[in-house]
N, C-alpha and C positions, 0 to 999 in steps of 0.2 A: 504494500500500500504506500502510495506517495502523495504527500500533501494533505492539507486539512480537508476533511469531508470526502476523501477520495475512496470510493467504495466499489471494489470488484464484487460482482453478484453472481454466484454460481450455485449449482445443485447437482449432485451426482446420482440422484435417483428419480423415479417417476412420480414421487409424491408431491404434496403441496410445497411450493418453493419457500425455503427459509429466508428470512430477512436478516441481512448482515449489514447493519448501518453503523457508520462511524460518525458520530456527531460531536463536535466541539465548537467552541466559540459561539455558543448559542446566545449571543447577546440579543437584547430586544431590538427589533427592527420596527421603525415607524411604518405603519401600514398606510399606503396611499392607494387611492382608488383608481390608479392608472397602471395597467399592467401591459407589458409588451411581450408577446409570445412569439417565438420563432421556431421554425422547423426547417431543416435543410436536408435535401436529398438530391436526386439525380435527374431532373427533367425541366423542359421549357416549352411553352406553347404560345400561340398568337391569337390576336383578336383584331378583326376589322369590322367596319360597319355594314356587314352584309346581313345581319339579323334584322328581321322585321318585327320582332317582339322585344320590347325593352321594358324595364322596370326600374325607375330611378332609385338610387340609394342615398342615404344621408350621411355617408362617410367618404373620406378621401380614398382614392385608389391610385397607386403610382407604381412606376418602375424605378427603383432606387439603385444607385451604384455602390452603396454601402449599407450595412445593417443599421437600423435605428438602435437606440439604447434598449437593451433587453433585460427582462427580469428572469425569464426561463428560456432555455435553449434545448430543443429536442432534436436529436440527430439519429440517422440511420446509416447502415453500411460501414460501421467501424469494425470490420471483420477481423483484422489482425490484432491480436492481444497486445503485442508490443507497441504497435502504432497507437492503439486506443489508450494505452497507459501514458505514452508520450503526449498525446493530444490532450488527455485529461490534465496532465501537469501544466501544459500551456494555458488551458482554460481556467486554471485556478487563479490566474492573474485577475480574472473578472468574476468568476463564480466560485464562492467558497465551498459549495456543496454539490457533489457530482456522484452519480451512480452510473457505472459502465460495466461492460463484460457480463451482461445478464443473460443467463441461459439455463436450460435443464439438459443434463447430459445423459445419454443412454442410446443403446443400439437401435431401438425402435423409434427414437425421437430424432436424432441427428447423425446416426451411424457413427457415434463417438467422434464426430468431426467438429463442425463450426459452431460459433455462438450465435446469438440473435443479432449482433451488430448494432444494437440500439443503446442510446445513452441519454440521460437527462442531466443538465447542469442548471443550478438554481442559485440566485442571490439570497434566497430565503432558506432558513433551516428546514431540513426534510424531517418530518415527524414519523411518517410511515412509508413503506414501499413494498411493492409486491410485483413479481414477474410471473406471467402465465404463458405457457407455450401452446401453439396451435396443435390440435389433435390430428389434423389432416394436412398433407402437402403432397405435391407431385414433382416429377422431374428433378431439376437441380436443387430444389428447396428441401429435399429429404436429407441433404448434407448440412443443413443449418438448423438452429433452434429458434426459428422465428416465433414471435409472439407479441405480447403486450406488456410494457413496463409502466407501472402506475406509481405515482407519488402523491403524498399529502404534505403541503408546505405550511409553515407558520408565518403569518403576516403580522403578528403582534396583537395587542389588546385593542378592542374597539373603544374609542374615546368615550369616557363617562360611564363605562360598564366594566364588569369583571369577566366578560366573555372574550374568548380568543377568536380572532378571525383567521380562517384557514382557506386554502385553495387546493384544488385537485388538478393534476396534469397527467395525461397518459400519452404514450407514443407507441406506434406499431409499425411493422413492415410486413405487408401481406404477400401472398403468393405471386411470383412473377411468371409470365408466359404460361398461364394456367391451362391453355389448350394444347400445349406441346405433347403431353401424354395423358390427356383427360380420358378417363375410362367410361365415365357416365355423364350424360347431359341432364340428368334429372335434378341434380343439386350440385352446383359448382363449388369448387373449393373456396372461392371468394365468399360465396353466400354463407357457408359454414363458418368461416372465419369472422365475418361481420356479426353473426349471431353470437359467437363466443365473446367478441369484444363488447357487445352490448350487455351481455350478462356479467362479464368480469368487472366492467367499470361500475355497474350498479352495485354489485356485491361488495366491492372494495369500499365504495362510499358508505354503504349501509353498515359495514363492519367496523369502520374506523371513525365515523362521525359521532360526536356526543352533543346532541341538541341542547342539553342543559347548560353546557359550558362553552359551546362553540357556535360560530356563524360562518356559513360558507360564502365566500366572495365570488368564486368562480369554479367551474368544472370544465376543463377543455380537453379535447381529444385531437391529437395530431398524428401525422405519419405519412408514409409512402403506401398508399392503398393499392397501387398498381391497377387502378381502374379509373375511368373518367365518367363524367355525368352526361355524355352524349353519344358515345360509341355504341353501335348495335350489340357488340359482344358483352357489354356491361349493363344492359337494360335491366336484367333481373336483379343485379346488385345495386344499381343506383336507386332502385325502388325499394330497397330494404328498409325495414322499420327503424334501423339505427339512425337513418336520416330524419326520422320523426323525433327521436330522442335528442339528437344533436343537430344544431342548425349550421348549415353551410351558407355563408352570406354571399358567396360567389355565384350560387345557382339561383335562377329565377324560379324554376320548378324542376321536377325530375325530367331529365332529357334536354334541358336548356340552361346554359350559363348566361350570365350577363355579357353583353357584347364587348365590354372592356376586359374580359378575362383573358389570360394568357395560358398556354400550355406549359407544363413543367417537365415534360420528357423530351429531351433533345435527340435529334437524329444523330446516329453514330458516325456516319460517313463524313459529314462536314464539321464534326465536333471540334476539331483543332484548326479550322480555318482561321486565317489572320483576322478576319472581320469580327469574330466572336472570342478572340483571345484576351481581350481586355474588358473590364467592367463597363467602360464607356461604349465600346463597340458592340457588346452584347445588348446593352440597353437600347442602342440605336436599332439593332436587329429586331428586338421585341416590339418596338414601336412602329415598325414599317411592315405592312401586311404581306408584302412579297418576301421580305427577308425572314419574317417570322415563320412563314410557311416553309421556307427553305431549310430552316434550322431546327424547327420543332415539329414533332409528329402531329398528324391530323387526328381529330376526334371522330374518325370514321372506321375504327378497327372492327372487323368482323370475326377475326380469330387471332387470339393473342399467342403468338409463337415466336421463336427465335428469328424467324424471317423478318420481324419488325426491325431488326438491327440494320438491315440493308435497304429499307424503304426510303424512297425519295419522292418528292411531289411530282404530279403530272405537270407537263410544260406545254406551252403553245409553240408555234413555229418559230418564234423569236427567242425561245429558250427561257422565257419567264414562267414562273409557277402560275398555274391556272387557279385563280383565287376561288376559295370555297368558304362558305359560312362556318365550317368546322376546321378550316385550315390552320395548322399550328396551335390547336387548342386542346390537345390531349393533356388535361390537368389531372395528374395522379397524386399530387401531394396536397394534403388537407390540413386546415386549421378549423376546428369545429368547437362550438360551445353548447353546453346542455341547455335545452330550451327552457327548463323550469327556473333557471337562474336569471336574475335581472341584469343582464349585461347590455352595454351599448358600444358597439364597435365604432371607433373613431377613425381608423385608417387600416387599409389592407394593402400590402406591398409585395411585389415580385422583385427579388434582390439579385443583382448581377455581380456582386463582389467576388464570388467564387468562380468566375469565368476561367475555363480551361482546367479547373480542378475537379469538376464533377459534371456528370451528364444530366443533372437535375437543375431546375431553377428554384432556389430557396424562396420560401414565402414567410411573411411575418404579418402579425396584426397587433393593433393596440386597442384596448377597450377600457371602459370605465365600469365600475360595479356599484350597484345601489345597495349599500350596506343595510338599509332599513328592511 
């Protein structure tokens, strides 16, 4: 273990994951009603004004070249243990409390191979944590321990009361390329995993919240879902009841995102083009409909297989991408908040700071909480 609050999280059996939290420096933090949640992963999409259905929002939405100030950072795909440890050490300059290397180990779970690759870093003390692994996976995902990491954080005492304000944050990484070796069409792996996430988040909240002495400020769910809200292959999944429990402010309704949305899964072939090798260049690409469609996958996927790694947009006789209302808009990275909590999103951002370092477009949002 390295650094304050640096917590590797492991389990060597199939039973309920044990919590191994290292907490120190739990000095009181003044709770403010403004929280900035970030989640970063591997993808990027585009939006252009080809949608004929719009729904105005009352918050800012931008493409930023650097991350805003963050209270909680949720990360996926930190597969290498040594690299994850080094990364956590660097993050400690900004986040005192970090949980990483979360997984359940077993032959029937991950073939005694990879971890979940997910991490949560927080500026606020972590009071409770739990990791759950998915019960079903296919193809390359059988070599990892993908699942859901959940934490409860301490935001300090509510002014004028003896009640503690707490927040919940969860992050996940779901099945990739689920149609590669799909054996049954009756119930997709994604659908099963969404059901597990819905159940686990509710149980964790119910089992760790004390209504007599605590007030919940927020309950957010983040992660790489490996599904979008518009592709035909994902229809059964984007209509899942999880999206009734948690609100996605980027969607207008199931099957349609706001026209300003961007995809977050970048095309692999042009991933290292000079145009998108800097934060400024990637921002320019995301804000131009032609460049967006060239660099980000379209939300028209009919079968999610490894062939997606070679897909490029259709082009006209002049070599320009043929614009589509779903072009560059495969948005697979999510920031959601539980509907029953009184949150007001004030900004939602697509962040290009990690250009050339990931095949995802990181996303962040800022929100305020009604403590009453």
